[in-house]
N, C-alpha and C positions, 0 to 999 in steps of 0.2 A: 652558257654559264651566267650565274648568278651574281653579278657585281654588288659587295658590299656600297650601301647608302651610309654615311656618317652623319648623325645628328652634330648640331652646334651646341654650345652649352650656354643657358639662359640663366642668369642668377642661380647658376650652382646644381641645374638639372638640363638633361638632354633635352632638346627641342628639335622641331624639325619646321621648316617654312614651305613655301607653295612652288620652289623652284629648287634646280640642284646644279650643280656643276662638276666637271671630269676632274681627276687629277690623274695624270699620266707620267711614268716613268721616262724621262729625259732620255735615256741610254736607248731603249726600243720603242717607246711609245708606245707600252702596253699601259691598258685602262687597269689602274692601281685601287681607285674608290670613286665614287659620287659623292659630293658634300652637297647638305642641304644649306640654302641662302636664307638668311633672316628677313622677314617681312619689316617695312616700313614700322610697322605697330609691334612686332618685336624688340626692334632696334629700341624704340620708346621704352616698351618695358624693362627693357635691360638697364638704360639710363635712370629711370624711377627707382629701380631696385637699389642702385649704387648709391642715390642721393638720398633715400630712407635710410640704410644701413649705416652710413656714413658715421655717425655719432657713436654706434653700438661697434663698428669696427675699430675706432680709435681710440675706445675706450677696453678693448679686449687687454685682458690682462698679459704680460710679457710669458709668462710659460703657455698660454693658450697658442698663440703666434708662433711661439719659438716651435713647439710640440707640432702643429700643422707642419712648418718648415721641414723638420726633421723627418716626419712620415713622408714627405715629398722625396726629399734624399736617397731614404732607404728604400722606398718604393722604385725610384728610377735606377737603382742599383741592382736590384732584384729582376727587373726586367730589361736589365741593359742589353741583351741579345735581341730581343725584340724589337725595341726601339731602333737600335743602331739598324737594324733591318729594313723598317719603315722609312728613316731618314735616307737610307740609301735607293728605296723603293721611289720615293715621291720628289728628291734632291738629284739623283744621279753620282752623289758625291761616293768615293770607294768605300767599301766598308770599313776599312782600317781607320780611316777619318771618321766616319760616323761614330766608330767604338769610342774614339778619342771625344767627340763632341758628347757624348752621353757622361763621360768621365767628368767633362767639365762642367756639366748641369749639376750632376751630383754633389759636386764642391761648391757650386753657386748656392745652393738650397742650403747646404751645410753650413757656410759662412753666414748666410743669412738668419740661420737660428742664432746663429752666435753672437751676432751684432745686434737681435731683437733683444736676447738676455742682458747687455751691456748699453742698452738706448737710453742712457737715464738722464743724460744734460750735465750741467756742472752748476756749482755754488761758486758766488763772487762776494768777497765783501768789498762793502762800499763805504767803510768808514776810513779809508785811504784817505779820503778829505775830510776836514774837520766837520763841514758842513753836515756830512751822512753819518753821524756817528750815529750807532745804533742798528744801522740798516745793512743787510745782506740782500744778494739777489740770487734765485734760483733760476736759472734759464735751461729750458727746456725746449724739444720741438714737436711740432704737432703736426700732422696732415694738412695739405693744402686743400685736401677735398679728393674727390674719386679721379684715377689718372686713365689717360685714355694711353696704351701702349700698342704701339704700329709697329708690326717687326717685320723683317726681310726674308728673302725665299735662303739666303746663302747657309746660315746658321739656323735651321727651322725649330731645333730645342733650345741650344744654349743662348741664343739672343732673344727668346721668347722668356727664358729663365731670368735673363739680366731686367725684363721689365716686371714679372711677376712676382719674383723673391722679393726685393726691396718694397713692393709695395704691402704686399703681407707682412713682413717684417716692422713697417712701421704703422701699420692700421689703416691703410687706406684702400679702400674699393679698387677695382681694376677693371677695367672692360680690355680685352686683350682683342686685337685685330691680325691675326697672323698672314702671311703673303698668300695671295689666292693659289699660286702654284705649289704651295708646300704648307696644307694647313694641317696636316695628318699627326703631325708631332705634337704640334699644340693641341689637338682634339684629345689624343691620348692622355697629355699632361691634365686636361681636366678629368677625363677618370680618376687619376690619381688624387687630384685636389677634392674630388667629390665624395672621397674616402675619409677628409679631416671631419673636424668640429667647427671649420669656419663657418660663420652665419650666412644664411641663405641672401645672395644679392651682394655680397663682397667679393664676387669674382663672376665673370663671364668670358665665352671665347665666342668671339661672333666672326663668322665668316663670311663678312662684308666684302663685295666686290669693289674693285679699288675706284670704280666710276661712281659709286654710293656712298662716299665717305662724308659729303658734306655735310650732314644731319649730325654725325659722331664729332668731328672736327669743331663745328662751330658751336655747340649747345655748351651753355655756361655751367651744367652741371658737372661736366668734367674739365675743372679749371687747369689740370695737369696733362701735357702732352709729351709723351716720350715717345720719337721717333728716330729708327734706323732706316736709311734707305738713299735714295738717290737724291742729289743735289737741287735740282729744281723742284722737286714734290716738295722736299723737307722748307725749301723758301717761300713755295706758294703756303703751304700751312701756316708758317709762322707771320708771314705777310695778312693771311686773313685773320688772324686772331690774336692782335698784338696785346689784348688785354690777358692774355693766359700766360700761365709759366710753361714754356716749351724747351724741350730738351731735343737738340738734334745731333746724330750721329751721320754724317753725310758721305765718307769714304774720302780716298787720297788717292795719290800715286807715289807708292812708298819709295823710297831711296836708301839703298846701301852704298856706303861709302868704304872702299878699301884705301887705306893709306898705306904709306910708303915704308913704313915699320912694318907693316904686316906682311914680312918677306920670305919667310922659310918656306921650304918644300910643305910640312905640316900645316903652318897658316894658311897657304893659298888650298890646299886640300879641304880643309876647314871650311873656308870662305865659299868656295863652289860648290862643295855639296849642300850646304847649308841654304845658299841661293837659290840652288838648282830645286831643290825642295821645295821650298815655300816662295818661289814664283809660280809653281805649278798646283800645289795642293788646293783642293777644294776645285780646281781647274782655273786657278789664277781669282776664283770670286770671291776674294777676301778683300775687305777694306785695306788691309796692311800686308796684303801679298806682294814680295818685291816685284818691282816693275821697273826701275831705274838702277844700273849699278855704275857708279863714278868711281872709278880707279885711277889711283895716282900713275901716271905715267911710268913710273919705276916699277911697277907690279904688273902693268895691265896686260901685257903681252903674254906671261905666264899664267896671269888669272884667267885670260879669255880663252886659252886652249883647255884648261879643266874646265871652265862651265861648260863651253859647248859639249866637251863629252859627257858632263853630269847631267846636261838637260835632256841630249840625246837619248841617255840610258834611262829616264824617266819610262815606266813602263805604264802603255795606255791600254784600256780596253774594259771589259765587264768589270763593274764596279763590283760587281757581288763577290770577285774573285780577291782575296785575301792580298794577294801579289800586285793588283793594279794600285798605279800610284797616282795616274791621272784620269778623271771619267770624264764625261761630256759636260757641255755648259747647259744651263737650266733649260735652252729651248734653241730651237733653230735660228730663229731672228738673233739671239745674242751671238752664236757663233758665226753668222752672217755679217755682224755689224763688225764683230772682231778681225775677220777675215777683210773686210773693205778698209778696215784702219790700216793693217800691214800692209796693203796693195797700194794704199794711198801712200804711203811711207817709201816703199819700193819705187814707185813712179818718181818720186823725189829726188831719188837718191841713195836712199838708206840700201842696204846688204842682208839678206837673212843666212845665217850661218848654219842654222838647222831648223826643222819645221817651217812654218808658213804654208802650212796645207789644212783643210778643211774637209771632213767628210761628215755630214749630217749635222748633228748636235755637238759633234767633236772637233776640237782644234789642236794640231799638234804642239807641242812645247816647243817654243820658238823663241830663239835670241837674234837680235838685230843691232847692227852695228851703224855708223854713219847716218845714222836719222836726224834729218834737219831738226832745229830746234822749236821749228813750230807745228811739227808733225803731231798728229792726235795722241799717237802714242807714245809720246813724250808729254805732253801739255796736258792731257785728259787722263780720265781713269780707264783703263782698258777693262778692268774686270775680266781678265781672260790670259791663257796662260803665256804670255809674251813678255819679255825681258828685253830691256832696250840698254845697249852697255856703251859708256864713253870714256874716253881719257883725258884727265885733268894733270895740271902742274901743280901739286904741292897742297898743303891742306885747307889753305885760304879759298883757292878753288874750288876745291872738294865741296868746303862749306856753302859756297855761294851758289855752287850748282844744284845742291839739294833746297838749299831755298827759293832756288828759281823756279815756283811753283805756286800755282793758285791754292794749293793743298798744304796742310800741314798735320797730319794724325800721329804718324810715327816714323823714326829714323833708325837705321841700323850704322854703326860705324865701327869698322874693323881696325882697331888699334890696342898696342900693349901700352902706350904714354897715360899715366894718369892725368897729368897737365892736359893733355889733347881731349882726354874724356871730360873734363870737366869743362873744358873750352866749347868742346859739342853740346854739353847742357848748356851753355850759355847763350850760346850764338845761333843754335838750329830753332826754328821757328815751326815746332812741332808739339806735340802734346806730349810725347814719350821720346827717349833717346835710349837705345839700347847698345851698350857696349861690348864688342866682340861677338856679335852675334847681328841675323837680319832683324829688320822691322816687325816682322812677321811675330814675335814672342808677346806675348800675353797672359800675365797672370789675372786670374779673373777677381782676383779681391784688389786690385790696385787702380789706382783712377786710369780711367781710359776715355779719351776724347781728343779732340784737335783742336788746333788754331786755325785762322783764315778760313777757307772755304769747307774746312772737315768739320764744320759745326761748332756747336756751344754746350756746353755742360758735360758732365762725366758720366759714365757708368762706372761699374765695381760696386760692390755691393753697398758699401759705407757712404760711399760717396752720390750714389742714386738715392740712397735713404735721404740723406741732406738735400737732394735736389727736390724729393716729393713734400718736404716738411718746411716748416719756417719757425724761427725764433719765438719764443713766447716767454716773456719774463714776468717772474713774479718777485715783486719787492716787499720784504717784511721789516717792520719799523718798530724800534723800542726795545730792541733785543741787547741784553747783556753779554758782548762778544768779548 
């Protein structure tokens, strides 16, 4: 059998290096493709091209940037089934979730096109002070310079879209570095970008191994770094380049608080269904997958019964089957790590109510109670299909438990009380609070990011565009206002 070898994209054109690496299907280990690796000279060429085109890209008319983004959105929609199948093959994500991911990426590029058209700045009257009579200011945003976008494996298309679309929208060249385990979706996006009229050099997709990233991250020609991934790597990047503008999305251990007023059968059925689904979607490999459930003691027993049943009902298996809810983890090492964390918690007194077993790269959807407060499944980011449930007394204790974490990405609060909703918004130390649903809800146009160890900066098209740019003021003098 002949295995396809995929080129990377160097300054907008396909290219091949001297070496390659395999991409395998996490579900069955089948070889999906081989991907060419850029040489150091080719990496240098991409950076030089990005620097050379920066002024031209920044000066592109809004209609040119918007047209390119509209084209990408349209072509992703046209190729949706093909791309979803590719995501499933390289990532192991059940195809129903892969289709949802493609739909989100379609929207991200469409929103970026809209934002590109209205990215116009503001006018400020300065004559509010007598000393500034006849003066006005025009405030516009300009690119900081070429962007290095480093994307993770868990959303190999949509989190790539969140790097690339805002860069195109503001006229910033971007070098995208996809995760080595899942580069194929990004390379296919390159095919679509190559169909646009964006200038050569304004984008590259470089399949650089993680251990060869130093040249990219350190180079001063890439003054902006947008990284989504593990905390230790993100912190290492930030420490190594303090002179750069670095945006970090570093994950979390998201909590869902179910409060005492959320007490009807319909309420608890909804909460259990949503929590079970979104603790296990993507195999739990989402920064905002539900990991901790904090339930008021008044509803704890009734919720727990429903939760265990709903988690046990999650259908596992072949991710190409449209009925599969939970696929494998990205590789066996990830599954072994999850297994070791659960085993460690059980050895310390935790109880597994369902799941708790591993088969190869797959880990069964799991519910744990009585986990010690210092267990890794409580304190760290599991990034697997594991749910830890605890009971608390009252709203104050529930909110304290949510905040008792080094992370602070998003939280869900199941309540009907408007005052409690505003209290949650005020008190919870997270980047987003979702009322009446799980913390896993994300609209791609809203600001998305965290507090504490969950990172700095925000994604969401408009907000990433602001991160990629800086304000530049034009003061006009002697005007008859």
